[in-house]
C-alpha positions as CSV (number, residue, x, y, z in Angstrom):
1,M,0.0,0.0,0.0
2,S,1.2,3.5,-0.8
3,V,0.9,5.7,2.3
4,D,1.6,9.4,2.8
5,H,0.7,12.2,5.1
6,C,-0.9,15.4,3.8
7,V,-0.8,18.8,5.5
8,L,-2.1,22.3,4.9
9,L,0.7,24.3,3.2
10,S,0.4,28.0,3.8
11,S,2.1,28.9,0.5
12,L,-0.6,27.0,-1.4
13,V,-3.3,29.3,0.0
14,V,-1.6,32.4,-1.4
15,L,0.0,31.1,-4.6
16,G,-2.4,28.3,-5.7
17,L,0.5,26.0,-6.3
18,S,0.8,22.2,-6.1
19,V,3.8,20.4,-4.7
20,G,5.7,17.8,-6.6
21,C,3.0,16.5,-9.0
22,K,2.0,17.5,-12.5
23,D,-1.4,18.9,-13.3
24,P,-3.7,16.0,-14.5
25,D,-5.6,15.7,-17.7
26,T,-8.5,14.3,-15.8
27,A,-11.1,11.8,-16.7
28,V,-13.8,10.7,-14.1
29,D,-14.8,7.1,-14.2
30,D,-14.5,4.1,-11.8
31,F,-10.7,4.0,-12.0
32,I,-10.5,5.3,-8.4
33,Q,-12.6,2.9,-6.2
34,D,-13.5,2.0,-2.6
35,I,-12.9,5.4,-1.1
36,T,-13.2,5.6,2.7
37,I,-12.7,8.6,4.9
38,E,-12.2,8.4,8.6
39,M,-11.2,10.6,11.5
40,S,-8.3,9.4,13.8
41,A,-9.7,7.7,16.9
42,E,-7.0,9.4,19.0
43,I,-6.9,12.9,17.3
44,S,-10.2,13.5,15.5
45,S,-9.0,16.6,13.6
46,V,-6.7,14.2,11.6
47,V,-8.4,12.9,8.4
48,T,-7.4,9.5,6.8
49,A,-8.5,8.6,3.3
50,S,-8.0,5.2,1.7
51,W,-8.8,4.0,-1.8
52,T,-7.8,1.6,-4.5
53,T,-7.1,2.1,-8.2
54,R,-7.9,-0.2,-11.1
55,E,-4.3,-0.2,-12.2
56,P,-1.0,0.7,-10.4
57,S,-0.8,4.4,-10.2
58,L,0.7,7.4,-8.4
59,C,-1.9,9.5,-6.5
60,S,-2.3,12.9,-5.0
61,V,-5.0,14.6,-2.9
62,D,-6.3,18.1,-2.9
63,F,-8.4,19.1,0.1
64,G,-9.8,22.1,1.8
65,V,-12.6,23.6,3.9
66,S,-15.5,26.0,3.1
67,G,-15.2,25.3,-0.6
68,E,-11.5,26.6,-0.8
69,T,-8.7,24.2,-1.7
70,I,-6.0,24.8,0.8
71,G,-3.9,21.7,0.7
72,H,-2.2,19.3,-1.7
73,C,0.0,16.2,-1.3
74,C,1.4,13.5,-3.4
75,V,1.0,9.9,-2.2
76,G,3.9,7.4,-2.4
77,H,6.9,7.2,-4.7
78,E,6.0,4.0,-6.6
79,P,2.8,3.1,-8.5
80,S,0.5,1.0,-6.4
81,L,-3.1,-0.4,-6.3
82,E,-3.8,0.5,-2.7
83,H,-3.4,4.0,-1.3
84,R,-3.8,5.9,2.0
85,A,-3.2,9.5,2.9
86,V,-3.3,11.2,6.3
87,M,-4.3,14.9,6.3
88,V,-3.2,17.2,9.1
89,G,-3.6,20.8,9.9
90,I,-7.4,21.2,9.4
91,Q,-9.2,23.0,12.2
92,P,-11.4,20.9,14.5
93,G,-15.1,20.8,13.8
94,S,-14.6,21.9,10.1
95,D,-16.6,20.8,7.1
96,G,-14.1,19.8,4.4
97,S,-13.8,18.0,1.1
98,L,-11.1,16.3,-0.9
99,V,-10.5,15.2,-4.5
100,I,-8.2,12.3,-5.4
101,T,-6.1,12.3,-8.6
102,A,-4.5,9.1,-10.0
103,E,-1.9,9.0,-12.7
104,A,-1.5,5.8,-14.6
105,E,0.5,5.0,-17.7
106,D,-2.3,5.8,-20.1
107,A,-4.1,8.8,-18.5
108,S,-4.9,10.8,-15.4
109,Y,-8.1,10.2,-13.4
110,Q,-9.9,12.2,-10.8
111,S,-12.5,11.2,-8.2
112,D,-15.7,13.0,-7.4
113,E,-15.5,15.4,-4.5
114,Q,-15.6,13.6,-1.2
115,F,-16.9,15.3,2.0
116,F,-15.9,15.0,5.7
117,T,-16.3,16.8,9.0
118,T,-13.4,16.9,11.4
119,G,-14.1,16.1,15.1
120,L,-13.3,18.1,18.1
121,L,-10.1,17.8,20.2
122,A,-10.0,16.7,23.8
123,A,-12.2,18.8,26.2
124,Q,-9.4,19.0,28.7
125,L,-7.2,20.9,26.2
126,P,-6.5,24.5,27.4
127,S,-8.0,27.3,25.4
128,L,-6.1,30.1,23.6
129,E,-7.1,33.7,23.0
130,V,-5.8,36.0,20.3
131,E,-5.4,39.6,21.4
132,G,-4.9,42.1,18.6
133,D,-6.5,42.7,15.2
134,E,-9.2,40.1,14.9
135,N,-9.2,40.4,11.1
136,D,-5.4,39.8,10.8
137,R,-3.8,36.3,10.8
138,L,-1.1,35.5,13.2
139,W,2.4,34.7,11.9
140,E,2.2,32.5,8.8
141,G,2.6,28.8,9.0
142,Y,2.4,26.6,12.2
143,T,3.6,26.9,15.7
144,L,4.6,23.7,17.5
145,V,4.6,24.3,21.2
146,P,4.0,22.3,24.4
147,L,1.3,23.6,26.8
148,L,2.4,22.7,30.3
149,G,0.1,22.1,33.2
150,D,0.7,20.8,36.7
151,E,0.4,17.1,35.8
152,V,0.3,16.8,32.0
153,S,1.6,18.5,28.9
154,W,-0.2,18.9,25.6
155,V,1.9,18.6,22.5
156,T,0.2,21.0,20.1
157,V,0.2,22.4,16.6
158,I,-1.3,25.9,16.3
159,D,-2.3,27.4,12.9
160,A,-2.0,31.0,11.7
161,E,-5.4,31.9,13.2
162,G,-4.3,30.9,16.7
163,V,-6.4,27.7,16.6
164,I,-5.0,24.4,18.0
165,V,-5.4,22.0,15.1
166,W,-3.5,19.0,16.6
167,A,-3.0,18.0,20.2
168,Y,-1.5,14.9,22.0
169,E,-1.5,14.4,25.7
170,A,1.9,13.7,27.2
171,G,3.6,13.6,30.6
172,P,4.7,16.6,32.6
173,S,7.5,18.9,31.5
174,V,7.6,18.6,27.7
175,H,10.0,21.3,26.6
176,R,10.3,21.0,22.8
177,I,8.5,19.6,19.7
178,H,10.0,18.9,16.3
179,I,8.5,17.6,13.0
180,A,9.7,14.1,12.1
181,P,11.9,14.5,8.9
182,D,10.0,11.7,7.2
183,G,6.7,13.4,7.7
184,S,5.2,10.6,9.9
185,G,4.5,12.8,12.9
186,L,6.3,14.7,15.7
187,F,9.2,14.2,18.1
188,Y,9.0,15.6,21.6
189,N,11.1,15.4,24.8
190,E,9.6,14.6,28.2
191,H,10.9,14.7,31.7
192,S,11.5,11.2,33.0
193,Q,12.5,11.1,36.7
194,N,14.9,8.3,37.6
195,P,14.0,7.0,41.1
196,D,17.3,5.1,41.3
197,A,19.5,8.1,40.7
198,D,21.9,9.2,43.5
199,F,20.7,12.8,43.1
200,P,17.7,14.5,41.6
201,D,17.8,13.4,37.9
202,L,16.8,16.0,35.3
203,S,17.0,13.6,32.3
204,E,14.4,13.5,29.6
205,S,13.3,10.8,27.1
206,L,12.6,11.4,23.4
207,H,9.3,10.3,21.9
208,H,8.1,9.9,18.3
209,V,4.3,10.0,17.9
210,S,2.4,9.6,14.5
211,W,0.0,12.2,13.3
212,E,-2.8,9.7,14.1
213,G,-1.7,9.7,17.8
214,E,0.2,6.4,17.8
215,K,3.4,6.2,19.9
216,L,6.1,5.0,17.5
217,L,9.3,5.2,19.5
218,T,10.7,6.1,22.9
219,V,14.4,6.8,23.3
220,R,16.1,6.6,26.7
221,G,19.8,6.7,27.2
222,G,22.8,9.0,26.8
223,E,24.2,10.9,29.8
224,S,21.2,12.7,31.4
225,P,19.6,14.3,28.3
226,H,17.7,17.4,29.4
227,H,15.8,20.5,28.4
228,D,16.3,20.7,24.7
229,F,17.1,18.7,21.5
230,L,17.4,18.9,17.7
231,V,16.5,16.3,15.1
232,L,19.2,15.3,12.6
233,D,17.1,12.6,11.0
234,N,14.5,10.1,12.1
235,D,17.2,8.0,13.8
236,R,19.7,10.6,15.2
237,F,19.3,13.5,17.6
238,V,21.4,16.2,19.3
239,T,20.6,17.0,22.9
240,L,22.0,18.7,25.9
241,G,23.3,16.4,28.6
242,N,25.0,16.6,32.0
243,S,28.5,15.6,33.2
244,L,29.8,15.5,36.8
245,L,33.2,16.4,38.1
246,P,34.6,16.8,41.6
247,W,35.8,20.3,42.2
248,D,37.2,22.4,45.1
249,F,36.4,26.1,45.2
250,G,38.6,26.4,48.3
251,E,36.0,25.4,50.8
252,G,36.0,21.7,50.3
253,E,35.2,19.4,47.4
254,V,31.8,19.4,45.7
255,L,30.4,17.4,42.8
256,L,30.0,20.0,40.0
257,Q,27.4,19.4,37.3
258,G,28.3,20.8,33.9
259,D,26.8,20.4,30.5
260,T,27.5,18.5,27.3
261,I,26.2,18.5,23.8
262,M,25.8,14.9,22.6
263,E,24.5,12.9,19.7
264,I,22.1,10.1,20.5
265,D,20.5,7.4,18.3
266,R,17.2,5.7,18.5
267,E,18.7,2.9,20.6
268,G,19.9,5.4,23.2
269,K,23.6,5.1,22.3
270,H,25.4,8.4,22.5
271,S,28.6,10.2,21.8
272,I,29.8,13.5,23.5
273,L,30.4,16.3,21.0
274,W,31.3,19.0,23.4
275,N,31.8,19.2,27.2
276,T,31.7,22.4,29.3
277,F,34.6,21.2,31.5
278,D,36.9,20.8,28.4
279,H,36.6,24.5,27.6
280,M,35.8,26.4,30.8
281,D,37.5,26.6,34.2
282,P,34.9,26.8,36.9
283,D,37.2,29.1,39.0
284,V,37.5,31.5,36.1
285,A,34.1,31.2,34.4
286,T,32.2,31.9,37.6
287,S,32.2,35.5,38.6
288,T,29.4,35.6,41.2
289,E,27.8,33.3,43.7
290,N,24.6,33.8,41.8
291,Q,26.1,32.3,38.7
292,V,27.3,29.1,40.4
293,G,23.7,28.0,40.7
294,P,21.7,26.1,43.3
295,H,22.5,22.8,45.0
296,T,20.5,19.7,43.9
297,G,21.1,17.2,46.6
298,E,24.9,17.0,46.9
299,V,25.4,18.3,43.4
300,L,26.2,21.9,42.5
301,D,24.4,23.0,39.3
302,W,27.2,24.9,37.7
303,S,26.6,25.8,34.1
304,H,22.9,24.9,33.6
305,G,22.5,24.6,29.9
306,N,18.9,24.8,28.8
307,Y,18.5,25.7,25.1
308,L,19.8,24.5,21.7
309,S,19.5,26.0,18.3
310,Y,21.4,25.5,15.0
311,D,23.2,28.3,13.2
312,E,23.1,27.3,9.5
313,D,25.7,30.0,8.4
314,E,28.4,28.7,10.8
315,G,27.3,25.1,10.8
316,A,27.2,25.3,14.6
317,Y,25.1,24.6,17.6
318,L,24.2,27.6,19.8
319,A,23.7,26.8,23.5
320,V,22.8,28.9,26.5
321,L,24.5,28.3,29.9
322,R,22.2,30.2,32.2
323,H,24.2,30.1,35.4
324,L,27.3,31.3,33.7
325,D,25.4,34.2,31.9
326,A,26.9,32.8,28.7
327,V,26.1,31.8,25.1
328,V,28.4,29.4,23.3
329,S,28.8,28.4,19.6
330,V,30.0,24.9,19.0
331,D,31.0,23.5,15.6
332,A,28.5,20.8,14.7
333,G,31.1,18.6,13.0
334,S,34.2,18.8,15.2
335,G,32.8,20.0,18.6
336,E,35.2,22.9,18.5
337,L,34.2,25.9,20.6
338,L,34.0,28.6,18.0
339,W,33.2,31.5,20.3
340,S,31.5,32.5,23.6
341,L,29.6,35.6,24.7
342,A,30.0,36.1,28.5
343,E,30.9,38.9,30.8
344,G,34.5,38.9,31.9
345,W,35.8,35.9,30.0
346,G,33.9,35.5,26.7
347,D,35.3,36.2,23.2
348,Y,32.6,38.9,22.9
349,Q,32.3,41.6,25.5
350,S,29.7,44.3,26.1
351,G,30.9,47.6,24.5
352,D,29.5,49.8,27.2
353,G,30.2,47.6,30.2
354,E,26.5,47.0,30.8
355,P,25.6,43.2,31.1
356,L,23.9,41.8,28.0
357,L,23.0,38.5,29.5
358,S,21.1,37.9,32.7
359,W,20.2,34.3,33.3
360,P,19.6,33.8,29.5
361,H,17.2,31.1,28.6
362,S,17.2,31.0,24.7
363,V,19.4,32.0,21.8
364,E,18.8,32.2,18.1
365,R,20.9,33.6,15.2
366,T,19.4,36.4,13.2
367,D,20.7,38.7,10.5
368,E,21.5,41.3,13.1
369,G,23.4,38.9,15.4
370,L,21.7,37.1,18.2
371,V,18.3,37.3,19.9
372,V,18.3,36.1,23.5
373,F,15.6,35.8,26.2
374,N,16.9,36.9,29.6
375,Q,15.0,35.5,32.6
376,T,17.1,37.9,34.9
377,H,18.7,36.8,38.1
378,G,16.5,35.6,41.0
379,G,15.6,38.3,43.5
380,S,16.2,41.0,40.9
381,D,13.4,43.5,40.2
382,E,14.5,43.6,36.5
383,C,11.8,42.5,34.0
384,S,12.4,39.4,32.0
385,H,13.0,40.5,28.5
386,S,14.1,39.7,24.9
387,V,17.3,41.4,23.7
388,T,18.8,41.6,20.2
389,I,22.6,41.7,20.4
390,G,24.9,42.8,17.6
391,L,28.3,41.1,17.3
392,D,31.4,42.9,15.9
393,D,33.8,40.1,14.8
394,A,36.8,42.5,14.3
395,S,36.6,44.2,17.7
396,G,34.9,41.4,19.8
397,V,32.4,44.0,20.9
398,A,28.8,43.0,21.5
399,E,26.1,45.6,21.9
400,R,22.4,45.8,22.7
401,I,20.4,46.9,19.6
402,G,16.9,46.1,20.7
403,E,14.9,45.0,23.8
404,Y,11.4,44.0,24.6
405,A,9.5,43.4,27.9
406,T,5.8,43.4,28.7
407,D,4.2,46.6,29.9
408,D,3.5,45.0,33.3
409,C,7.1,43.8,33.7
410,R,6.5,40.0,33.7
411,Q,9.2,38.0,35.4
412,V,9.9,34.4,34.2
413,E,11.7,31.9,36.4
414,Y,10.9,28.8,34.3
415,L,11.6,28.6,30.5
416,G,11.0,31.8,28.5
417,S,12.3,32.2,24.9
418,T,12.5,34.3,21.8
419,H,12.0,32.8,18.2
420,P,12.5,34.6,14.9
421,V,9.9,33.7,12.3
422,P,10.2,33.8,8.5
423,N,8.2,37.0,7.9
424,G,10.8,39.0,9.9
425,N,8.8,39.2,13.1
426,S,9.7,37.5,16.4
427,L,7.7,35.5,18.9
428,V,8.6,36.3,22.5
429,V,7.3,33.7,25.0
430,F,6.8,34.5,28.7
431,S,6.2,30.9,29.6
432,Q,4.8,31.1,33.2
433,A,2.5,34.0,32.2
434,G,1.1,32.0,29.3
435,I,2.0,34.8,26.9
436,M,3.3,34.6,23.4
437,D,3.8,38.0,21.8
438,E,4.5,38.7,18.1
439,L,6.8,41.6,17.5
440,S,7.5,43.5,14.4
441,P,11.2,44.0,13.4
442,E,10.9,47.4,15.0
443,G,9.9,45.9,18.3
444,E,6.2,46.8,18.0
445,L,3.7,44.4,19.7
446,L,1.4,43.1,16.9
447,R,-0.6,40.3,18.5
448,R,-0.6,38.2,21.7
449,L,-1.6,34.5,22.0
450,Q,-2.7,34.0,25.7
451,T,-3.1,30.6,27.3
452,E,-5.8,29.6,29.7
453,L,-5.0,30.5,33.3
454,G,-2.8,27.8,35.0
455,W,-1.0,26.8,31.8
456,M,2.3,27.8,30.4
457,Y,4.2,27.5,27.1
458,G,7.3,25.4,26.4
459,Y,9.8,26.2,23.6
460,V,8.4,27.2,20.2
461,T,9.3,25.5,16.9
462,H,7.9,27.4,13.9
463,S,7.4,25.9,10.4
464,L,5.7,27.2,7.3
465,E,4.5,23.7,6.7
466,L,4.1,20.5,8.7
467,L,5.6,18.2,6.1
468,P,8.9,18.3,4.2
469,E,8.5,18.6,0.4
470,K,8.9,15.4,-1.5
471,D,11.9,15.0,-3.8
């Protein structure tokens, strides 16, 4: 059987284009047979269509809602008699339709229009409210973000109107969601407490769930993977990890917890690409008691890495070390430390002497330099904020060229992040407040996506489409 997954592609709405398939010279007859349409039993906004063809053929599906064709996908790479497509990205409770096109050796064939109604998502799912121009869409494409409650997290996909179109219930403390490269669903990380650990274990497991809501894979292993990860392919991942080293600051030996960047496979086997202890001396790269971080049992949380992103221009991983008030860039191939931004010991220093980083919790590369979310140090009355930092390679000077905080000075102690999106705007997430603000390049607040009281956002992954284009 030829199987594929279809999604709404935002570019199709504007341009009226199809992806990867030629326009058919259609002829309607009984070439396409036995069409069935079902909603997923687990996630009822997901539509599954199955059909057969009289001869082996390649098929595609056009689908939409309210009479407007808004999605297209090609099904399979080899001609087949049996076909199945999974459509994702349609709003819950929508009346939709689809048309199947089959291409055989002699001609192209098209089905009659087929109708469906998507179901509603789980009643326990928290609600979202858009604040701003009601006639304006949010940022284009899709926002993949965990919604964190006290006992559960929801792995969600939110469309450009601020509507949750896909949701999967997971365990507590899901931090990040990524689209599976083969289009089969999503990967997410989930906190997994180890009761046998000698000290409080912050490790997380990685999970692969299909669009239909079936758990396909759980990866456990490595050295305490935590907080954030990237997907290399369906079988390999990059994640933050922890390493421990005895250290004496002059008042007796403690067990110091540093951070690593490691590759891990679907079997849980790992290799360390980069280790904080190989590049930083705790006696030098620790300027205040605040930056050493808290004790967890008998372990001193020294560097506290908590965010990973990929810099395509440098071919490097960017990581935040919160307790060191630092950002590092690590070559993705060799593990070489390319540069660091940190007060007093980094390769880049503030030009005016004013600190640029204050318990940073995210970092992304932009055309201007870096965009960082600062939680700000505990006990400070400083607002949590997003800051844009320009880097001068020749002088090693870093300077603040933009900043944003909420009008009511929200303070974030857990998560918080800033994410550039393709239209040039940025999403600034004040996690504990359940606020996701869209900013213009000039720093103007355009729209706000507010969660229901008692829920908070995890990290955001943004994509113009939910499925990679077929070759």
